[in-house]
Structures are given as structure tokens and as C-alpha cells.
C-alpha positions as CSV (number, residue, x, y, z in Angstrom):
1,M,8.7,-19.4,31.0
2,S,7.2,-20.5,34.3
3,H,3.5,-21.6,34.7
4,N,2.6,-18.6,36.9
5,L,4.4,-16.1,34.7
6,R,2.4,-17.4,31.7
7,L,-0.8,-17.0,33.7
8,A,0.2,-13.4,34.5
9,F,0.7,-12.6,30.8
10,I,-2.7,-14.2,30.0
11,I,-4.5,-12.2,32.7
12,I,-2.9,-8.9,31.7
13,G,-3.5,-9.5,28.0
14,L,-7.2,-10.4,28.5
15,A,-7.7,-7.5,30.8
16,I,-6.4,-5.0,28.3
17,M,-8.4,-6.6,25.5
18,G,-11.5,-6.5,27.7
19,W,-11.0,-2.8,28.2
20,F,-10.6,-2.3,24.5
21,I,-13.7,-4.2,23.4
22,T,-16.0,-2.6,26.0
23,P,-17.0,0.4,23.8
24,T,-17.9,-2.0,20.9
25,V,-20.0,-4.2,23.1
26,R,-21.8,-1.2,24.7
27,W,-22.5,0.4,21.3
28,Y,-23.8,-2.7,19.5
29,F,-25.5,-4.5,22.3
30,F,-26.6,-2.0,25.0
31,T,-27.3,1.2,23.0
32,P,-30.9,1.6,21.8
33,E,-31.5,2.2,18.1
34,D,-33.2,5.6,18.7
35,K,-30.1,6.7,20.6
36,K,-27.9,5.6,17.8
37,E,-30.0,7.7,15.4
38,E,-29.6,10.7,17.6
39,S,-25.8,10.3,17.6
40,N,-25.9,11.1,13.9
41,M,-27.1,14.7,14.5
42,S,-24.7,17.6,14.2
43,L,-24.3,20.2,17.0
44,D,-26.2,22.7,14.9
45,E,-29.1,20.3,14.4
46,M,-29.3,19.6,18.2
47,I,-29.3,23.3,19.0
48,S,-31.9,24.1,16.3
49,N,-34.2,21.3,17.7
50,G,-34.1,22.9,21.1
51,Y,-32.0,20.2,22.9
52,T,-30.9,21.1,26.5
53,K,-27.2,21.1,27.4
54,E,-27.7,17.8,29.3
55,Q,-29.2,16.2,26.3
56,I,-26.4,17.5,24.0
57,D,-23.8,16.2,26.5
58,E,-25.4,12.8,26.5
59,I,-25.4,12.7,22.6
60,Q,-21.8,13.8,22.5
61,S,-20.9,11.0,24.9
62,L,-22.6,8.6,22.5
63,K,-20.6,10.0,19.6
64,R,-17.4,9.3,21.6
65,L,-18.6,5.8,22.4
66,R,-19.3,5.2,18.7
67,S,-15.9,6.5,17.7
68,E,-14.2,4.2,20.1
69,S,-15.9,1.1,18.7
70,V,-15.4,-1.0,15.6
71,N,-17.5,0.6,12.8
72,L,-19.2,-1.1,9.9
73,G,-18.1,0.0,6.4
74,L,-20.2,1.0,3.4
75,D,-20.7,-2.6,2.3
76,L,-22.1,-3.6,5.7
77,Q,-24.3,-0.8,6.7
78,G,-24.9,1.1,3.4
79,G,-23.9,4.6,2.7
80,I,-22.4,6.9,0.0
81,R,-19.1,6.8,-1.9
82,I,-18.2,9.7,-4.1
83,V,-15.0,10.2,-6.2
84,L,-14.1,13.8,-6.9
85,Q,-11.9,15.2,-9.6
86,A,-9.9,18.3,-8.8
87,D,-9.6,21.0,-11.6
88,F,-6.0,22.1,-11.7
89,E,-6.6,24.1,-14.9
90,D,-9.0,26.4,-13.0
91,Y,-6.6,26.5,-10.0
92,A,-3.7,27.5,-12.3
93,N,-5.8,30.2,-14.0
94,K,-6.5,31.9,-10.7
95,L,-2.7,32.1,-10.3
96,D,-2.2,33.4,-13.8
97,R,-0.3,30.2,-14.7
98,T,-0.8,27.0,-16.6
99,A,-1.5,23.7,-15.1
100,L,1.7,22.3,-16.5
101,S,3.7,24.9,-14.6
102,L,2.4,23.7,-11.2
103,T,4.9,21.7,-9.3
104,A,4.1,18.3,-7.6
105,E,4.6,20.0,-4.2
106,E,2.1,22.8,-5.1
107,K,-0.5,20.2,-6.3
108,N,-0.1,18.1,-3.2
109,D,-0.4,21.1,-0.9
110,A,-3.6,22.1,-2.7
111,M,-5.0,18.6,-2.4
112,E,-4.2,18.4,1.3
113,R,-6.0,21.7,1.9
114,L,-8.9,20.4,-0.2
115,I,-9.2,17.2,1.9
116,S,-9.0,19.3,5.1
117,R,-11.8,21.6,4.0
118,L,-14.0,18.7,2.9
119,R,-13.5,16.9,6.1
120,G,-14.5,19.9,8.1
121,R,-17.7,20.2,6.1
122,I,-18.7,16.6,6.2
123,D,-17.7,15.9,9.8
124,Q,-20.6,18.2,10.9
125,F,-23.1,15.7,9.4
126,G,-22.4,13.5,12.3
127,V,-21.7,10.5,10.1
128,S,-19.4,8.0,11.9
129,E,-16.0,7.2,10.5
130,V,-16.0,9.5,7.4
131,G,-13.4,8.2,5.0
132,I,-11.7,10.9,2.9
133,R,-8.5,10.0,1.1
134,K,-6.4,11.0,-1.9
135,Q,-6.5,8.8,-5.0
136,G,-3.7,9.5,-7.5
137,D,-2.6,13.1,-8.0
138,D,-6.0,14.8,-8.6
139,R,-8.8,12.7,-7.1
140,V,-10.4,12.4,-3.7
141,V,-12.5,9.5,-2.5
142,V,-15.2,10.4,0.0
143,E,-16.9,7.5,1.9
144,L,-19.7,8.1,4.3
145,P,-21.0,4.8,5.9
146,G,-24.6,5.2,7.1
147,A,-25.3,8.4,5.1
148,R,-28.7,8.4,3.5
149,D,-29.0,11.7,1.5
150,P,-26.7,11.7,-1.5
151,D,-28.1,14.9,-3.0
152,R,-27.6,16.9,0.2
153,I,-24.1,15.6,0.7
154,K,-23.1,16.3,-2.9
155,S,-24.4,19.9,-2.6
156,V,-22.2,20.4,0.4
157,V,-19.2,18.7,-1.1
158,L,-19.4,20.4,-4.5
159,S,-20.1,23.9,-3.3
160,Q,-17.0,26.0,-3.9
161,G,-17.9,28.2,-0.9
162,A,-16.7,31.4,-2.5
163,L,-18.6,34.1,-0.7
164,T,-18.5,37.8,-1.8
165,F,-20.5,40.9,-1.0
166,N,-21.1,43.1,-4.1
167,L,-23.1,46.3,-4.5
168,V,-26.1,46.1,-6.9
169,D,-26.7,48.4,-9.8
170,Q,-30.5,48.6,-9.2
171,E,-31.3,50.7,-12.2
172,A,-29.6,48.3,-14.6
173,S,-31.1,45.3,-12.8
174,A,-34.6,46.7,-13.1
175,T,-34.1,47.3,-16.8
176,I,-33.0,43.7,-17.4
177,T,-35.8,42.3,-15.4
178,S,-38.5,44.3,-17.2
179,N,-37.2,43.5,-20.7
180,D,-38.2,40.1,-21.8
181,L,-35.8,40.1,-24.8
182,L,-32.8,40.8,-22.5
183,L,-34.0,38.3,-20.0
184,G,-34.1,35.6,-22.7
185,V,-30.5,36.5,-23.7
186,F,-29.1,36.5,-20.2
187,T,-30.8,33.4,-18.9
188,N,-28.2,31.2,-20.6
189,T,-25.2,33.2,-19.4
190,A,-23.7,33.0,-15.9
191,K,-21.8,36.3,-16.2
192,V,-22.0,39.0,-18.8
193,P,-19.2,41.6,-18.3
194,E,-20.1,45.2,-19.1
195,N,-17.5,47.8,-18.0
196,D,-17.3,47.5,-14.2
197,K,-20.5,45.5,-13.9
198,Q,-21.4,41.8,-14.3
199,V,-24.7,39.8,-14.4
200,Y,-25.5,37.1,-11.8
201,F,-28.7,35.3,-11.1
202,Y,-30.8,35.0,-8.0
203,S,-30.9,31.5,-6.5
204,E,-34.7,30.9,-6.2
205,K,-37.0,27.9,-5.5
206,D,-39.5,26.4,-8.0
207,D,-42.9,24.9,-7.0
208,F,-41.1,21.7,-6.1
209,G,-38.7,23.3,-3.7
210,R,-35.7,22.9,-6.0
211,R,-33.0,25.6,-6.3
212,V,-33.2,27.1,-9.8
213,R,-31.8,30.1,-11.6
214,G,-34.0,33.1,-11.0
215,A,-34.0,36.7,-12.2
216,P,-30.8,38.4,-13.3
217,V,-29.2,41.1,-11.4
218,F,-26.3,43.6,-12.2
219,I,-23.7,43.8,-9.6
220,E,-20.3,45.5,-9.2
221,K,-17.4,43.4,-10.5
222,E,-15.2,44.3,-7.6
223,A,-16.4,42.7,-4.4
224,S,-16.8,45.1,-1.4
225,L,-15.9,42.2,0.9
226,D,-15.2,38.5,0.6
227,G,-15.6,35.4,2.7
228,S,-12.1,35.4,4.0
229,A,-13.2,37.9,6.6
230,L,-15.9,35.6,7.9
231,I,-15.1,33.8,11.2
232,N,-18.4,32.2,12.2
233,A,-21.8,31.3,10.8
234,N,-24.8,29.8,12.5
235,V,-28.5,29.1,11.8
236,G,-30.8,31.8,13.1
237,G,-34.4,32.9,12.8
238,G,-35.9,36.1,11.4
239,Q,-38.6,38.2,12.9
240,F,-41.3,36.4,11.0
241,G,-40.1,32.9,11.9
242,E,-38.1,32.3,8.7
243,V,-34.8,30.4,8.8
244,T,-31.7,32.5,8.3
245,V,-28.0,32.2,8.5
246,E,-26.2,34.6,10.9
247,F,-22.6,35.4,10.2
248,E,-19.8,37.2,12.1
249,L,-16.7,39.0,10.6
250,N,-13.3,39.5,12.0
251,N,-12.2,43.0,13.1
252,E,-10.8,44.0,9.7
253,G,-13.9,42.7,7.9
254,A,-16.2,44.4,10.4
255,E,-14.4,47.8,9.8
256,Q,-14.7,47.3,6.0
257,F,-18.3,46.2,6.3
258,A,-19.1,49.3,8.3
259,L,-17.4,51.6,5.7
260,V,-19.3,50.0,2.8
261,T,-22.7,50.1,4.5
262,A,-22.2,53.7,5.7
263,A,-21.2,54.9,2.2
264,N,-24.1,53.1,0.4
265,V,-27.2,53.7,2.5
266,N,-30.4,52.9,0.5
267,R,-28.5,50.7,-2.0
268,M,-28.8,46.9,-2.3
269,L,-25.8,44.7,-1.3
270,A,-25.8,41.3,-3.0
271,I,-24.6,38.3,-1.0
272,V,-23.1,36.0,-3.7
273,L,-22.1,32.3,-3.1
274,D,-20.5,30.4,-5.9
275,D,-21.7,32.9,-8.6
276,K,-25.3,32.8,-7.4
277,V,-27.1,35.7,-5.6
278,I,-28.5,34.2,-2.3
279,S,-30.0,37.5,-1.3
280,A,-29.7,41.2,-1.9
281,P,-31.0,43.2,1.1
282,N,-31.3,47.0,1.1
283,I,-28.8,48.9,3.3
284,N,-30.9,51.0,5.6
285,Q,-28.1,52.3,7.8
286,E,-24.4,51.7,8.7
287,I,-23.9,48.3,10.1
288,R,-21.3,48.1,12.9
289,G,-20.1,45.1,15.0
290,G,-19.3,42.9,12.0
291,R,-22.5,40.8,12.3
292,G,-25.1,40.2,9.6
293,V,-27.9,37.9,8.4
294,I,-28.4,36.0,5.2
295,S,-32.0,35.2,4.2
296,G,-33.2,33.3,1.2
297,S,-36.2,31.1,1.8
298,F,-34.0,28.4,3.3
299,T,-35.2,25.2,4.8
300,L,-33.5,24.2,8.1
301,E,-31.2,21.7,6.4
302,E,-30.2,24.3,3.7
303,A,-29.4,26.9,6.3
304,Q,-27.3,24.3,8.3
305,D,-25.4,23.3,5.2
306,L,-24.8,26.9,4.2
307,A,-23.5,27.7,7.7
308,R,-21.1,24.9,7.7
309,I,-19.8,25.8,4.2
310,L,-19.2,29.4,5.2
311,K,-17.5,28.4,8.4
312,E,-15.1,26.0,6.7
313,G,-14.3,28.5,3.9
314,A,-13.9,28.2,0.2
315,L,-12.4,25.1,-1.3
316,P,-8.9,25.7,-2.8
317,L,-9.8,23.6,-5.9
318,K,-12.9,23.3,-8.0
319,V,-14.2,19.7,-7.9
320,S,-16.6,17.6,-9.9
321,V,-18.1,14.1,-9.3
322,V,-16.6,11.4,-11.6
323,E,-18.0,8.4,-9.7
324,E,-20.9,8.0,-7.3
325,E,-22.1,4.9,-5.5
326,V,-25.0,4.6,-3.1
327,V,-25.3,1.4,-1.1
328,G,-28.8,0.8,0.4
329,Q,-29.2,0.0,4.0
330,S,-31.0,-3.3,3.1
331,I,-28.1,-4.4,0.9
332,G,-25.7,-3.6,3.8
333,A,-27.9,-5.6,6.2
334,D,-27.8,-8.6,3.7
335,S,-24.0,-8.3,3.6
336,V,-23.8,-8.3,7.4
337,K,-26.0,-11.4,7.5
338,A,-24.0,-13.2,4.8
339,G,-20.7,-12.3,6.4
340,T,-21.8,-13.3,9.9
341,T,-23.2,-16.6,8.6
342,A,-20.0,-17.4,6.7
343,L,-18.0,-16.6,9.9
344,F,-20.1,-18.8,12.1
345,M,-20.3,-21.7,9.6
346,A,-16.5,-21.6,9.2
347,A,-16.0,-21.7,13.0
348,I,-18.6,-24.5,13.5
349,L,-17.2,-26.7,10.8
350,V,-13.6,-26.2,12.0
351,A,-14.6,-26.9,15.6
352,V,-16.4,-30.1,14.6
353,F,-13.4,-31.3,12.6
354,M,-10.9,-30.5,15.4
355,I,-13.0,-32.1,18.2
356,A,-13.6,-35.2,16.1
357,L,-9.9,-35.6,15.3
358,Y,-8.2,-34.4,18.4
359,R,-10.9,-34.9,21.2
360,V,-9.9,-32.8,24.3
361,S,-7.2,-31.0,22.3
362,G,-9.8,-30.2,19.7
363,V,-11.9,-28.6,22.4
364,L,-8.9,-26.5,23.5
365,S,-8.3,-25.4,19.9
366,T,-12.0,-24.4,19.6
367,I,-11.7,-22.3,22.8
368,A,-8.6,-20.7,21.4
369,M,-10.3,-20.0,18.1
370,L,-13.2,-18.2,19.8
371,I,-10.8,-16.2,22.0
372,N,-8.9,-15.3,18.8
373,V,-12.0,-13.7,17.1
374,I,-12.9,-11.8,20.3
375,L,-9.4,-10.5,20.8
376,I,-9.1,-9.4,17.1
377,I,-12.3,-7.3,17.5
378,A,-10.9,-5.9,20.8
379,I,-7.6,-4.8,19.4
380,L,-9.3,-3.2,16.3
381,S,-11.6,-1.0,18.6
382,P,-9.0,1.5,19.7
383,L,-7.7,1.8,16.1
384,R,-11.2,3.0,15.1
385,F,-11.1,0.3,12.4
386,T,-14.0,0.2,9.9
387,L,-15.0,-3.5,9.3
388,T,-15.8,-4.4,5.7
389,L,-16.5,-7.7,3.9
390,P,-12.8,-8.1,3.1
391,G,-12.2,-7.6,6.8
392,I,-14.6,-10.4,7.6
393,A,-12.7,-12.5,5.0
394,G,-9.6,-11.8,6.9
395,L,-11.2,-13.0,10.2
396,I,-12.3,-16.2,8.5
397,L,-8.8,-16.8,7.2
398,T,-7.4,-16.1,10.7
399,I,-9.6,-18.8,12.1
400,G,-8.1,-21.3,9.6
401,M,-4.6,-20.2,10.4
402,A,-5.2,-20.4,14.2
403,V,-6.3,-24.0,13.8
404,D,-3.3,-24.7,11.6
405,A,-1.0,-23.6,14.4
406,N,-2.8,-25.9,16.8
407,V,-2.6,-28.9,14.4
408,I,1.2,-28.4,14.2
409,I,1.4,-28.4,18.0
410,F,-0.9,-31.4,18.4
411,E,1.0,-33.5,15.8
412,R,4.3,-32.7,17.5
413,I,2.9,-33.8,20.8
414,K,1.7,-37.0,19.3
415,D,5.2,-37.6,17.9
416,E,6.6,-37.0,21.4
417,L,4.1,-39.4,23.0
418,K,5.4,-42.2,20.8
419,I,8.8,-42.0,22.5
420,K,7.8,-40.6,25.9
421,S,5.5,-42.1,28.4
422,N,5.1,-39.0,30.5
423,I,2.3,-36.8,29.1
424,S,3.6,-33.6,30.7
425,D,7.0,-34.1,29.2
426,A,5.5,-34.8,25.8
427,I,3.4,-31.7,25.8
428,I,6.4,-29.5,26.8
429,S,8.6,-31.0,24.1
430,G,5.9,-30.8,21.5
431,Y,5.3,-27.1,22.1
432,D,9.0,-26.4,22.0
433,R,9.5,-28.3,18.8
434,A,6.4,-26.7,17.2
435,F,7.1,-23.1,18.1
436,A,9.9,-22.6,15.6
437,T,7.8,-23.9,12.7
438,I,4.7,-21.8,13.8
439,F,6.8,-18.7,14.2
440,D,8.6,-19.1,10.8
441,S,5.3,-19.6,8.9
442,N,3.4,-16.9,10.7
443,I,6.2,-14.3,10.4
444,T,6.1,-14.5,6.6
445,T,2.4,-14.0,6.6
446,I,2.8,-11.0,9.0
447,I,5.3,-9.4,6.6
448,V,2.9,-9.8,3.6
449,A,0.0,-8.5,5.6
450,L,2.1,-5.5,6.7
451,I,3.0,-4.7,3.1
452,L,-0.6,-4.9,2.1
453,W,-1.6,-2.7,5.0
454,I,1.0,0.0,4.2
455,F,0.6,0.1,0.4
456,G,-2.9,-1.1,-0.1
457,S,-6.1,0.9,0.1
458,G,-9.8,0.3,0.6
459,P,-10.8,-3.4,0.7
460,V,-7.2,-4.7,0.4
461,Q,-6.2,-2.6,3.5
462,G,-9.2,-3.9,5.5
463,F,-8.3,-7.5,4.7
464,A,-4.6,-6.9,5.6
465,V,-5.4,-5.2,9.0
466,T,-7.5,-8.1,10.2
467,L,-5.0,-10.6,8.9
468,F,-2.1,-8.8,10.5
469,F,-3.5,-8.6,14.0
470,G,-5.1,-12.1,13.7
471,I,-1.7,-13.7,13.2
472,L,-0.2,-11.8,16.2
473,I,-3.1,-13.0,18.4
474,N,-2.7,-16.5,17.0
475,L,0.8,-16.5,18.4
476,F,-0.4,-15.2,21.7
477,T,-3.2,-17.8,22.1
478,A,-0.9,-20.7,20.9
479,V,2.1,-19.8,23.0
480,F,0.3,-18.7,26.2
481,I,-3.4,-19.7,26.4
482,T,-3.6,-23.2,25.0
483,R,-0.3,-24.2,26.6
484,Y,-1.4,-22.9,30.0
485,I,-4.7,-24.8,29.7
486,Y,-2.7,-28.0,28.8
487,E,-0.4,-27.6,31.7
488,E,-3.3,-26.9,34.1
489,I,-5.1,-30.1,32.9
490,I,-1.9,-32.1,33.5
491,R,-1.2,-30.5,36.9
492,T,-4.7,-31.1,38.2
493,K,-4.7,-34.6,36.6
494,L,-8.1,-34.0,35.0
495,V,-6.9,-36.2,32.1
496,K,-4.5,-39.0,32.8
497,K,-4.4,-40.9,29.5
498,A,-3.1,-39.6,26.2
499,G,-6.0,-41.2,24.5
500,F,-8.3,-38.5,25.8
501,F,-6.2,-35.9,24.0
502,F,-6.0,-37.6,20.6
503,I,-7.4,-40.4,18.6
């Protein structure tokens, strides 16, 4: 390959990498911290806080910038990790079947729908790089780097989202409420079937603002309408300034809602979510248009969460938390500091060793090493890669392997200088002889890294990705960049004696 063609490849490669790394540089070095915090807001939160369209557009552009940059994982910025267990027994019961009768395809389909619904709910929190993946046949791992409110996130994740509208038996409800004995009996029972009625409980708040089981209420077993007819839900405000959730039904649901309200004027209609009565307003007149309001002493956050749950729909599977891990922000900051220190120390020690042993050649290898790290980060940016501690370990290993390639090249050149007096010829022959060895050793590492990337998960995958691209970039810097610099030094006669290159 000619000298000029090699230069063209270098310029094109560096230009592409410069384009890739720009979002990461802009996000971490030129975006103020308060703007980063604003980018974590959901659209509903921005609208509720009275943001203008221009402000919302600016924050949305920041979200895009964040998504195009390399993100930090749980271990580097803190956050929440939850492992959910899917209940296939409950799922099979709804189908009047047993869990053993479910095929692998049916289970996989249900899990995929579960992950899709969970992603829709969680994405609206504004958390960057939400990680939701299947683990085994019946578990889902949810990772939210940067998230700070585990209780709120768990309430959104665990809510089944099963919404129904049921007519209230007001006479029976009044009897239960006024009878202390019955109240004591029903308090420990979620549902008490009695003919065509069942008992639910109001979701009320205690003095500390916690949601607790309230008074019992008799409702019709058969729902007048369910959540499948709902097409939209947003946070709204009542006439007295209270926070509400406004919902909209599809055409079929709107017609059914109008029929139910017209036939039951002066009766109460319970709005039931996950077997809890959120509210039970009185029907004053027929309601047309398919629009309604849910009130229930909500805080703004509770209303936002309820709206997103209703919009995404009910989960296909009931889930429970089997593992939970909360990594504090300070712990993440300590990990970043430790990882960065290790990376810099490795680079400095390697650079000192190479310069001491190989002089000018050592300086060239140090330049190549720094370019390697920058290019690895650049190539990971468009992949929306999440950097973790194992990923940093992969970067450190890549530094060592980059130097290893240069050592092989330098030793080959030294061998050539023993039999050739012309430095230029020795460098060309040394590179040609070293390339086969470097390629063979690196290709085996690339294969291993690729296997780990495909079949690994979590930390193993993060390590494999940085190692894989690190090796590819090592080949690029060794074959193109350091060789071009060598040739340029010889061509311009900046160094005339071989002793300047090596001890």
C-alpha cells in the first residue's frame, strides 16, 4: 500500500471516529449538570411543570444527545437492578389450563410481551439506557442506571395494570361499612364472592401518605367495561386543583360507556385497578364522547405513574421481585474514580516502559495507545454502549495488547537493522514480517471476544465488546497509523540514526 493511500485511510478513519465521539464529548464535557438532570424528566412531567414547547424541544434534543453517547452502567453511576419472576401458574389459570400444558413458544411469546410492556412503562421515566432482558425461561432483569427512587419504580413495574369499571352495590356496601363485625372479617379478604357480587377495598392514604387498604365496597362481579378499550391517559386537574388522571376510550368503549352510564344514573361506578378501588364516582348523567376522569387523592408522581400504566395496558403475566439491588450514586462515583485511576496508571506505566526501552519508537507506541483508547470510545458511541467496570477492564487489557503488537513490530525491525544498513528498508521489512504474527494472535482473541459477546450477558458482555473493538482498532493503528508516522519520519529525515529508535 502506498504512503499516500495509507494517509487517506487514516484521515477517513479518524474523521469518522471524530464524528462518532462528538456526542459523548458534548454530553460529558459541555452539558451543564442542571441540563443533564432536566433530561431525566418524562414528557408528562415537563407538560405538568408548565414547560414551553421550545423548552421541551431543547430537553428532547438533550435526550437524543445522551442516547448517542457512551453511557455509564449501574456500577459507575449508581441505579437500580430488579429481577422479576413471572407467574406462569396464574397465566395458565386464566386460560383454564395448567402451567405444564404451556408450550415453550407460548411462554416465550408471553415473556416478550411482558418485556415490551415493561419497557413502555419504564421508558417514560426518562432514565437513560434502560436495560430489560430475559433471564432463563421465566425471569426478567430490569436495570436502570441513574434511577434514584426504587419504591416508585417497583410500584410501576409490579402493577398488573388490570383496569375495570364495575357498578357498586351501594346498599350492601353501606351495610358492610357500618357493621364493625363484618368490617373485621372482610379486612383480611381481598375478594369475598357472594352470588353476583364481590368485595373489594378502597385504596386510601394513611397519615404518612402511604397507600393502604381502606373501606370495603360491594361491586358487581361482571365488569361493565375493561381497560382494553382505553387508548390514552394523561395527568389532569380537577375543579378544586386536585391532581387527576384523564382517560380516553376507543369508539367501541365509548359506546359501551355511554350505555352503562345512561342505564345507571344515580348509581356509583367503581374504577378498579389491580383489585383495588381507586375511586367510585356517582353517575349523574349519561357520559358521551368516551372521556372520563379518575380522582383519588393522587400526588403528581402517582398520577403520572397511573397514567403511564393505563396507557401501556395490563401486563400479560403477574410478576414478583426475587432480587433487588440499589447502587448508591456515591458508590458509582467511587467506581468511576477507581476505574479511571487504574486506566491512567496502566497507560502511564506502559508509556514509561516503552519510551525507556524503545526511545522514539516508544513515543510512537504511546501515541498509538492514546489514539486506541479514544477510537474505542468513539466506535462504542453509535452502538449506545453502556460502559461498566468490566468494560474498563477490557480497555486496560486492550492497552496492553496494543503495546504487545508494537513490541513485536519493533523487535522485527531491530532484527532487520542487524542485516540491513538502510533504516527505511528495515522498517518496511520489519512491518511485513510482524504483520502475520500480529494478525494471527489478534484474530484468535477476536474470535473469543465475539463468542463472549454473543453468548455472554451483563458484565461478561461489556468486557467482550470493549475487547473486540479494541483489538480491531489495534490492528488499524499498528498497520496504518504507526507505520505512516515511521515512514514520515524517515522521509523527512527527522531521525537519521537507528539508535534514536531503539536502545
